[in-house]
C-alpha positions as CSV (number, residue, x, y, z in Angstrom):
1,M,0.0,0.0,0.0
2,K,1.3,3.5,-0.8
3,V,0.7,6.2,1.7
4,S,1.3,9.9,1.2
5,V,3.1,11.6,4.2
6,R,5.3,14.4,5.2
7,F,8.7,13.0,6.2
8,T,10.3,14.0,9.5
9,D,13.1,12.3,11.3
10,R,10.7,11.1,14.0
11,Y,8.3,9.6,11.4
12,V,11.1,7.8,9.6
13,Q,12.6,6.4,12.7
14,N,9.3,5.0,13.8
15,L,8.7,3.1,10.5
16,K,9.0,-0.6,11.3
17,P,9.9,-3.4,8.9
18,K,7.2,-5.8,7.7
19,A,7.1,-9.2,6.2
20,S,7.5,-7.8,2.7
21,R,9.1,-4.6,1.4
22,Y,7.0,-1.5,1.3
23,E,7.4,2.2,0.7
24,V,5.8,5.4,1.7
25,R,5.9,8.5,-0.4
26,E,5.8,12.3,-0.1
27,D,4.2,13.6,-3.2
28,N,5.5,16.8,-4.6
29,A,2.9,19.4,-5.1
30,H,4.4,20.8,-8.3
31,G,4.1,17.6,-10.3
32,N,7.8,16.9,-10.4
33,G,7.5,13.5,-8.9
34,A,7.8,12.2,-5.4
35,L,10.2,11.5,-2.6
36,A,9.7,7.9,-1.4
37,L,11.2,5.8,1.4
38,R,11.6,2.1,0.8
39,V,11.6,-0.1,3.9
40,S,12.9,-3.6,3.6
41,P,12.1,-6.6,5.8
42,N,15.5,-6.5,7.4
43,G,14.9,-2.9,8.5
44,S,17.0,-1.1,6.0
45,K,15.6,2.2,4.6
46,S,16.5,3.9,1.3
47,W,15.4,7.1,-0.3
48,Q,13.9,7.0,-3.8
49,Y,13.0,9.7,-6.3
50,L,9.9,8.6,-8.3
51,Y,9.2,10.6,-11.5
52,T,8.3,10.4,-15.2
53,F,10.7,11.2,-18.0
54,D,9.8,11.0,-21.7
55,G,6.5,9.3,-20.8
56,R,8.1,6.6,-18.8
57,D,8.0,5.9,-15.1
58,R,11.5,6.3,-13.6
59,R,13.1,5.5,-10.2
60,M,16.3,6.9,-8.8
61,T,17.9,5.8,-5.6
62,L,19.2,8.8,-3.6
63,G,20.8,7.2,-0.6
64,A,20.3,5.1,2.6
65,Y,18.7,6.3,5.8
66,P,20.1,7.4,8.3
67,A,23.4,8.0,6.4
68,M,21.3,10.4,4.3
69,S,19.0,12.4,6.7
70,V,15.6,13.7,5.8
71,A,17.0,17.2,5.1
72,E,19.7,15.7,2.9
73,A,17.1,13.6,1.0
74,H,15.0,16.8,0.3
75,E,18.2,18.5,-0.9
76,A,19.1,15.6,-3.1
77,I,15.6,15.4,-4.7
78,G,15.7,19.1,-5.3
79,K,18.8,18.8,-7.3
80,A,17.3,15.9,-9.3
81,M,14.2,17.9,-10.0
82,V,16.3,20.7,-11.4
83,L,18.0,18.3,-13.8
84,R,14.6,17.0,-14.9
85,E,13.3,20.5,-15.5
86,H,16.2,21.1,-17.8
87,G,15.4,18.1,-19.9
88,K,17.9,15.7,-18.3
89,D,17.2,12.3,-16.9
90,P,18.6,12.4,-13.3
91,A,18.7,8.6,-12.9
92,A,20.6,8.2,-16.1
93,I,23.1,10.9,-15.0
94,S,23.4,9.2,-11.7
95,V,24.1,5.8,-13.3
96,A,26.7,7.3,-15.6
97,G,28.3,8.9,-12.6
98,H,28.5,5.6,-10.8
99,V,30.0,4.0,-13.9
100,A,32.5,6.8,-14.2
101,A,33.4,6.4,-10.5
102,R,34.0,2.7,-10.9
103,E,36.1,3.3,-14.0
104,A,38.0,6.2,-12.5
105,P,41.7,5.4,-12.1
106,T,43.2,4.4,-8.8
107,L,46.3,6.3,-7.7
108,Q,48.3,3.2,-8.8
109,A,46.9,3.5,-12.3
110,L,47.3,7.3,-12.4
111,A,50.9,6.9,-11.2
112,D,51.6,4.2,-13.8
113,R,50.4,6.5,-16.6
114,F,52.3,9.5,-15.2
115,M,55.5,7.6,-15.2
116,E,55.0,6.2,-18.7
117,E,53.6,9.2,-20.4
118,Y,55.3,12.1,-18.6
119,A,58.2,11.1,-16.4
120,R,60.2,8.7,-18.5
121,P,59.9,10.7,-21.8
122,K,60.7,14.1,-20.2
123,K,62.8,13.6,-17.0
124,A,66.4,12.6,-16.5
125,A,67.1,8.9,-15.8
126,K,68.1,9.7,-12.2
127,S,64.9,11.7,-11.5
128,V,62.8,8.9,-13.0
129,L,64.6,6.4,-10.7
130,N,64.0,8.6,-7.7
131,D,60.3,9.0,-8.6
132,E,59.8,5.3,-9.0
133,R,61.5,4.6,-5.6
134,T,59.4,7.2,-3.8
135,L,56.1,5.9,-5.3
136,K,57.0,2.3,-4.6
137,R,58.2,2.9,-1.0
138,D,56.2,5.8,0.4
139,V,53.1,6.4,-1.6
140,L,51.5,3.4,-3.4
141,P,51.6,0.9,-0.5
142,H,49.4,3.3,1.5
143,L,47.2,5.0,-1.1
144,G,47.7,3.1,-4.4
145,K,44.4,1.1,-4.2
146,H,42.3,4.2,-3.5
147,K,40.6,6.1,-6.4
148,A,42.8,9.0,-7.3
149,E,39.8,11.4,-7.2
150,A,38.8,10.2,-3.7
151,I,42.1,11.1,-2.1
152,E,41.9,14.2,0.0
153,R,44.2,16.7,1.5
154,K,44.0,15.0,4.9
155,D,45.2,11.7,3.3
156,V,48.3,13.3,1.8
157,R,49.0,15.2,5.0
158,A,48.8,12.0,7.1
159,L,51.2,10.3,4.6
160,L,53.7,13.1,4.8
161,R,53.5,13.2,8.6
162,A,54.3,9.4,8.8
163,I,57.3,9.9,6.6
164,A,58.6,12.9,8.6
165,D,58.0,11.0,11.9
166,R,60.3,8.2,10.8
167,G,63.1,10.8,10.7
168,A,62.9,11.7,7.0
169,P,61.4,15.2,6.8
170,I,63.3,16.0,3.6
171,Q,62.0,12.9,1.9
172,A,58.5,14.0,3.0
173,N,59.1,17.2,1.1
174,R,60.2,15.3,-2.0
175,T,57.1,13.1,-1.7
176,L,54.8,16.1,-1.5
177,A,56.5,17.6,-4.6
178,L,56.0,14.3,-6.5
179,I,52.4,13.9,-5.6
180,R,51.7,17.5,-6.5
181,K,53.3,17.0,-9.9
182,L,51.5,13.8,-10.5
183,Y,48.1,15.4,-9.8
184,N,48.9,18.5,-11.8
185,W,49.6,16.2,-14.7
186,G,46.4,14.2,-14.0
187,V,44.3,17.4,-14.0
188,S,45.9,18.6,-17.3
189,E,45.0,15.2,-18.8
190,D,41.4,15.3,-17.5
191,L,42.0,12.2,-15.4
192,V,41.2,13.9,-12.1
193,K,39.5,17.1,-11.3
194,T,41.4,18.5,-8.4
195,N,44.8,18.3,-6.7
196,P,44.7,17.2,-3.0
197,C,48.1,18.9,-2.5
198,I,46.7,22.4,-2.8
199,G,47.3,24.3,0.4
200,L,49.8,21.8,1.8
201,T,53.3,23.1,2.8
202,P,56.5,21.0,2.9
203,P,56.8,19.4,6.4
204,G,60.6,19.5,6.5
205,K,62.7,22.7,6.9
206,E,65.3,22.8,4.2
207,S,68.3,25.0,3.8
208,P,70.6,25.0,0.7
209,R,73.7,22.9,1.1
210,Q,76.9,24.9,1.3
211,R,79.4,22.2,2.0
212,A,82.7,22.6,0.1
213,L,86.0,21.1,1.1
214,T,88.7,23.6,2.1
215,D,92.2,23.3,0.8
216,G,93.2,21.4,3.9
217,E,90.2,19.0,3.8
218,L,90.7,18.4,0.1
219,K,94.4,17.5,0.7
220,A,93.4,15.1,3.5
221,F,90.7,13.5,1.3
222,L,93.1,13.0,-1.6
223,A,95.9,11.7,0.7
224,K,93.6,9.1,2.2
225,L,91.6,8.1,-0.8
226,P,94.0,5.5,-2.2
227,T,93.8,3.5,1.1
228,A,90.0,4.0,1.7
229,Q,87.7,1.0,1.8
230,I,86.1,1.9,-1.5
231,A,86.2,-0.1,-4.7
232,D,88.8,1.1,-7.2
233,E,86.1,2.1,-9.7
234,G,84.5,4.2,-6.9
235,K,87.8,5.9,-6.1
236,L,88.4,6.8,-9.7
237,A,84.8,8.1,-10.1
238,L,85.2,10.4,-7.1
239,Q,88.4,11.9,-8.5
240,F,86.8,12.3,-11.9
241,Q,83.8,14.1,-10.4
242,L,86.2,16.4,-8.5
243,L,88.1,17.2,-11.7
244,T,85.1,17.7,-14.0
245,A,82.6,19.3,-11.5
246,Q,79.7,17.2,-12.9
247,R,76.9,15.5,-11.1
248,C,77.6,12.2,-9.4
249,G,74.9,10.4,-11.3
250,E,76.1,11.7,-14.6
251,V,79.7,10.7,-13.8
252,L,78.7,7.1,-12.8
253,A,76.6,6.8,-16.0
254,L,79.5,7.7,-18.2
255,R,80.1,5.4,-21.2
256,W,83.2,5.3,-23.4
257,D,81.1,6.1,-26.5
258,E,80.1,9.5,-24.9
259,T,83.7,10.7,-25.2
260,D,85.6,11.5,-28.3
261,L,88.6,9.4,-27.3
262,P,90.0,7.1,-30.0
263,K,89.4,3.4,-29.6
264,E,93.2,2.7,-29.4
265,W,93.6,5.2,-26.6
266,P,95.5,5.2,-24.2
267,E,97.9,2.6,-25.5
268,N,98.7,3.8,-29.0
269,A,97.1,7.3,-29.3
270,L,98.1,10.7,-28.3
271,V,95.3,13.0,-27.1
272,A,95.9,16.8,-26.9
273,S,92.4,17.5,-25.7
274,A,89.2,15.5,-25.3
275,W,85.5,16.1,-24.5
276,W,82.8,14.2,-22.8
277,T,79.3,14.8,-24.2
278,I,76.5,14.1,-21.7
279,P,73.4,13.1,-23.7
280,A,70.2,15.2,-23.1
281,A,68.5,12.0,-21.7
282,K,71.1,11.8,-19.0
283,A,71.4,15.4,-18.1
284,K,69.3,16.8,-15.2
285,N,68.1,19.7,-17.3
286,R,67.5,17.5,-20.3
287,K,70.0,19.6,-22.4
288,E,73.1,18.0,-24.0
289,H,76.2,19.1,-22.3
290,R,79.8,19.2,-23.4
291,V,82.4,18.7,-20.7
292,P,86.1,19.4,-21.4
293,L,88.6,16.9,-20.0
294,S,91.8,18.1,-18.4
295,C,94.9,16.0,-18.6
296,Q,94.3,15.1,-15.0
297,A,90.8,13.8,-15.9
298,L,92.3,11.9,-18.9
299,D,94.7,10.2,-16.5
300,I,91.8,9.0,-14.4
301,L,90.1,7.7,-17.6
302,A,93.3,5.9,-18.6
303,R,93.4,4.1,-15.3
304,A,89.7,3.2,-15.6
305,R,90.3,1.8,-19.1
306,V,93.2,-0.4,-17.8
307,L,91.1,-1.5,-14.8
308,N,88.1,-2.6,-17.0
309,P,89.3,-2.8,-20.6
310,D,86.3,-4.7,-21.9
311,R,83.5,-2.7,-20.3
312,Q,81.4,-0.1,-22.1
313,T,80.7,1.7,-18.7
314,V,83.7,3.7,-17.5
315,F,82.9,3.2,-13.8
316,P,81.0,-0.1,-13.8
317,S,79.3,-1.8,-10.9
318,P,81.0,-4.9,-9.4
319,R,77.9,-6.8,-10.5
320,G,78.4,-6.3,-14.3
321,D,78.7,-3.8,-17.1
322,K,76.3,-1.3,-15.7
323,P,76.8,1.9,-13.8
324,M,77.6,2.0,-10.1
325,V,74.6,3.0,-7.9
326,E,75.0,6.6,-6.7
327,T,73.6,5.8,-3.2
328,A,76.2,3.0,-2.9
329,L,79.0,5.4,-3.6
330,G,77.6,7.9,-1.1
331,R,77.4,5.2,1.6
332,A,81.0,4.2,0.9
333,V,82.2,7.8,1.4
334,N,80.2,8.0,4.6
335,R,81.8,4.8,5.9
336,N,85.2,6.2,5.3
337,L,84.8,9.7,6.9
338,D,86.9,8.7,9.9
339,H,89.6,7.4,7.6
340,F,89.6,10.6,5.6
341,K,89.7,12.6,8.9
342,V,87.4,15.1,7.2
343,P,84.0,16.4,8.4
344,A,81.0,14.8,6.8
345,F,80.6,15.4,3.1
346,T,78.9,13.7,0.1
347,P,80.0,13.0,-3.4
348,H,77.8,15.9,-4.6
349,D,79.9,18.2,-2.3
350,L,82.9,17.4,-4.5
351,R,81.1,19.1,-7.4
352,R,80.4,22.2,-5.2
353,T,84.1,22.0,-4.0
354,A,85.3,22.2,-7.6
355,A,83.0,25.1,-8.4
356,T,84.0,27.0,-5.3
357,H,87.7,26.6,-5.9
358,M,87.4,27.6,-9.5
359,T,85.9,30.9,-8.4
360,T,88.8,31.5,-6.0
361,L,91.0,30.9,-9.1
362,E,89.1,33.9,-10.6
363,V,87.2,31.8,-13.1
364,P,84.2,33.9,-14.0
365,R,81.0,32.7,-12.3
366,L,79.2,32.6,-15.7
367,V,81.8,30.1,-17.0
368,V,81.5,28.0,-13.8
369,S,77.7,28.0,-14.3
370,K,78.1,26.9,-17.9
371,L,80.5,24.1,-16.8
372,L,78.0,23.0,-14.2
373,N,75.3,22.9,-16.8
374,H,73.0,25.1,-14.8
375,V,69.8,26.4,-16.5
376,D,69.9,30.2,-17.2
377,S,66.3,31.3,-16.9
378,E,67.1,35.0,-17.5
379,I,66.1,36.5,-20.8
380,T,69.7,37.0,-21.8
381,G,70.4,33.3,-21.1
382,R,67.6,32.3,-23.5
383,Y,69.2,34.4,-26.3
384,D,72.8,33.6,-25.5
385,R,73.7,30.4,-27.5
386,H,77.4,30.8,-27.1
387,S,78.9,27.4,-26.0
388,Y,81.7,28.8,-23.9
389,D,83.7,25.7,-24.8
390,A,87.1,27.5,-24.8
391,Q,86.4,29.2,-21.5
392,K,85.2,25.9,-19.9
393,L,88.4,24.2,-21.1
394,D,90.6,26.9,-19.6
395,A,88.7,26.5,-16.3
396,V,89.1,22.7,-16.0
397,R,92.7,23.0,-17.0
398,E,93.4,25.6,-14.3
399,W,91.5,23.6,-11.7
400,G,93.2,20.4,-12.8
401,Q,96.6,22.0,-12.2
402,K,95.6,23.0,-8.7
403,V,94.5,19.5,-7.9
404,A,97.7,18.2,-9.4
405,S,99.7,20.6,-7.1
406,I,97.9,19.2,-4.1
407,V,98.6,15.6,-5.1
408,A,102.3,16.6,-5.7
409,A,102.5,18.1,-2.2
410,I,101.1,14.9,-0.7
411,A,103.7,12.8,-2.5
412,A,106.5,15.1,-1.5
413,E,105.4,14.9,2.2
414,A,105.2,11.1,1.9
415,R,108.8,11.0,0.6
416,D,110.1,13.2,3.3
417,Q,108.5,11.0,6.0
418,K,110.4,7.9,4.7
């Protein structure tokens, strides 16, 4: 039996289940249909919108009581009536919305597309590796199965807090930056509508690293490096990075075919000057970069060739013809800090050390910046296409001579102590 009523919370609460399902309805005076409440034998209650559309009787489920209150049911039916008045079928729209929600990507699916369609084609290999590691370790195990659209600011905030609480506030910052980038891309591709990172601030306080080895620290490092508990390939890579001022990841990824050294070098070929070309795919700023090699850097390469004559990678991993892992080299340096008798530093600090010492040698800062392959975002930088090859070559030669003089002083002191 269908009974017309006016719904109130007390009335709905007092409705008791019967042996068979029944419903009561609240007719709308304007002929736009009715709000009905269906009561099942098990006591569950659900709101229904009953209406006609294109001459057909239609039924739309609005929600369950008490999760949807009487007031919320009235609000929901009001919205449905507006759609009907504009010639749209609210039930069909609701079904389409549910289908879209079911088919909406999870964060795992969104992240997979982001890596495949954006990160790998446009970011440097090291950045891609870092993104993959962050997603796999810190993001997807916690949020990967959730619908990307359903993730809220509070979910991201809780994730970042957990990372910071384990003693990794800077990693929390990196994670926030990655999630923000992922969602920005998702919004641009119409895969999600909003970015849950809006309004979130990095949880970790960061300050730019300023560590550069002094003359004395550099001398101590170079004196102790030969006897450090680091693989020979690692020792050579550290010296090569110091001499070239390039990024650690780019140094470790160096292949012989990225240099213009002849195949018979160093046994039967003389080299007056040489260059290492870092491919755009490997460079952090995705721009090809030419690095001049001083005679001291060439000496390091000659020793690397003798050490591994059949490898394509200049500083290979002990596990095969593939680059050493940057983090492994960093850990090796950290383990040997007491041996070096130098305050804590990282391989990246050797790049900063080289740049700092070059400026003390009165190498112009612009030349140092070009050698470091920094991006010049100024308008003049966008118009200046000069390669600065000659100036960069002069800079590494002058810097190489200073390093050589330190090494010579170390050797002289060792002879005097005998």
